[in-house]
Residue, then its C-alpha position, 0 to 999 in steps of 0.5 A: x810514421x814517426x812524427x819527427x820525419x813528417x815534414x823534412x822535405x818541407x824544411x829542406x824547401x822540397x816538398x813531398x808529393x801529395x797524391x792527386x787522387x786514389x792510384x794517381x802517379x806523383x809527380x815529382x820535381x828537380x830536386x835543385x828547385x828551392x819551394x817548387x811544389x807538384x801542386x798546391x796540396x804540396x804546399x801546406x804546412x810549413x807557416x811562418x812563426x813572427x814575433x808580435x811586438x806592440x800588443x804585447x809591448x806591456x810584458x816581460x814575455x817573448x810572444x809569438x804567433x804562427x800565422x797560418x793564412x799562409x796555407x793555400x786555402x788562407x787557413x789552419x784547416x787546411x793540414x786537417x782538410x788534405x789528412x782526412x781526405x788522405x786517410x779516407x782513401x787510404x781506408x777505402x772509405x773513399x772512393x772515385x766520384x764521391x761527394x765530400x760532406x761537411x759540417x763547417x763554419x767556413x774554414x774546413x769547407x775551403x780546404x776540403x773544397x781545395x783538395x776535393x777540386x783537385x781530386x776529382x770529388x763533389x763537395x757539399x757544406x753546411x754553414x751556419x748563418x751567422x758566418x761571413x758571405x766571403x766564406x759562402x762565396x770562397x766554397x762556390x768559387x771551389x765549386x762547392x754546395x753550400x747549405x745554410x741552417x740557422x745558428x740560435x738552435x739547439x746542436x741535436x736540433x734538426x736544423x742544426x747545422x750539424x744535423x742537417x749534414x747527417x741527413x744529407x749523408x743519408x740521402x747522397x749516394x756515395x757520400x763521405x762525412x768528413x765529420x772533423x767534430x768526430x774525426x780522429x783524423x783531425x786531432x792526428x794531422x796535427x799531431x804528426x806535423x802542426x806540432x813537431x814543424x811548431x817545436x822545430x822552429x822555435x828549436x823546443x824553447x815553448x814555455x806556453x802555447x795557446x790556441x783557441x779552441x772549435x773542434x778542439x782537434x787543433x789544441x788537442x794534437x798539438x798539446x800531445x805532441x808538445x807535452x810528449x817533448x817536454x811535459x812542463x810546456x802548458x797549453x792553453x785554450x781561448x773560448x768566446x762567451x757563449x760557449x761551453x769550453x771554458x764552464x766545463x774545464x774548470x766545473x766538469x759540468x755542462x751549462x747552458x750554451x747561447x750564441x755569440x757573434x765570433x765565427x770558428x771557434x767555441x762550440x754548442x757541444x762537446x766535440x770527441x776530437x777534443x782532449x782535455x787531458x793536454x789542456x791546462x787551462x782555458x780563458x774566456x774571451x768576448x765578441x767586442x774584445x776579439x774583434x778590437x784585438x783583430x784590428x789592432x793585429x793588423x794595424x799594429x804588426x801588419x798581420x791581416x788575420x780573422x777574428x778568431x786570430x784577435x780572440x787567441x791573442x786577446x786570450x793570451x794576453x789575459x793569460x800572459x798577464x797573470x803569467x808574466x815573468x823574464x824569459x816566458x816564451x810563448x807561441x799563439x797559434x792564428x788559425x786564418x786570413x782576414x780576406x773572409x772578414x772583410x763585411x764583418x769585422x772591417x766593416x766600420x757600418x757593422x762594428x759600429x751597429x753592433x756596438x763593437x767600435x765603442x771604447x771599452x769601458x772599465x769595470x774592474x774584475x770579480x775580485x774587486x767586486x767580490x772585495x767590494x760587496x759586504x763580506x759573506x761566506x760562501x754556503x753550499x750543500x752536498x749533492x746527496x743533501x735532501x731536499x727538506x735540509x736544503x730547504x733548511x739552507x735557504x730558509x737559515x741564511x736567507x737566500x734563493x740559490x745554493x751551490x751543490x757541491x761533490x767532493x768539493x766540486x761544484x756540479x750544478x746550483x739549486x734554485x727555490x723556484x726549483x723546489x717550489x715545483x718539486x713540492x707541487x709534483x709531490x715528488x719524494x722528499x728524500x731524494x737527493x738534491x743533486x738531481x735537481x741541479x739548475x744548468x742556468x748559472x756560469x764559473x768565473x775566476x777572481x781575474x774575469x773583467x766585469x765586462x765579460x759578467x755583464x755579458x754572462x748575466x745576459x743568460x745567466x741567472x748567477x755566476x759561481x766563483x771558481x777559486x784554486x783547484x776549481x772548488x767553488x769560492x763565492x756566488x754572485x748574483x744580478x743585484x749584486x752586479x746591479x749593485x756594484x755597477x751602481x756604485x762605480x757609476x756614482x763615483x765617476x760624477 
């Protein structure tokens, strides 16, 4: 079905009927009625776009938000839930009486639970323990079984919510694994519905589309559609500190992910539903600025939205401040509602306990740190260099780590500790150092806030500064950061 014809009936105010289950007849609605639907499933989509006024008042650009909380189960994930189930039914993968199983941060589960309730399927959802109690309660309200797993484990750990979901599928007769992280129906749903809907709403007048990156289905599907209509439209992803998308996009390397508080976006592995060919940039946000922006959206814009919405807008404003101009039109996708975050983002006690209510201390940006520090030229080694060659570079410049590059792009960082371990192992000295690099580094750009850098250094040993075309231009160590902050504090006294 051509994408341009997907939701023409909704545009006219009358929804095309959705199937109530495999082989079930579709009820009809009198065409004279306005926005009257055969079932709640037909109310999915056709969400409003509103202009952001107060939070974007310092910009020349015009910023709009597509508010997905208006979907019946409260989030953008309603779209993929219906599409995944109907596609599975059509292929014969989902049979009557089946149990739908999914690993979810909550919103996909809500959409699947809602669809399953109407179609007569059972549901089991596996969630990491950082997800709010409201999300768990919502799933149980739809009759789902909820399994909670630890957050701070690797994706392949048997206790992770991904691994637990796969195990439950193997153990449950007549089960269907929705598998949103590797199911092509996920981005396809946005390519067929959300993208055309958004493009039509703004009459094609879109310069930048910005969205948080979770499974990647939303940004990949919408990005693909928008790029097909106009290749000049910039597609920008927003990624939280602790996730791996930012570093992977800018360096091509998988660095070490770590836990963060924000729910709904970011990942510790690469889902196959994430297609970077439709993404032009990725910006990074931290928990504190996301939650503070979420509260601002409610109080200043009247938008009753969740934490990942605050993340999307915080990231959008970062990007737009770098590219701001008269006439630029940007649209940010707001994934869900505030309803499932009342015990966290909108709970003063929880915010205070986690340090999220404290005013943000301005420490400037990475470029300020680099400019203030004693000037030095970046030293690097080629990936094919041998161990003796690398040791010689470290000795010559009196440094303890060095970026390793291949064709100008960083492939990792070589630390003197790894060279010592190699020597003690008695390994061959002619091995290329590209095989010895460490992933304990992060990447930043000159516009990265120093407050974000301080969070990154809680986990990483060094930060590689990337310049034009993601070529490494500098390296920042913890002592560099300590020295910069000490001087900043001295100036305040």
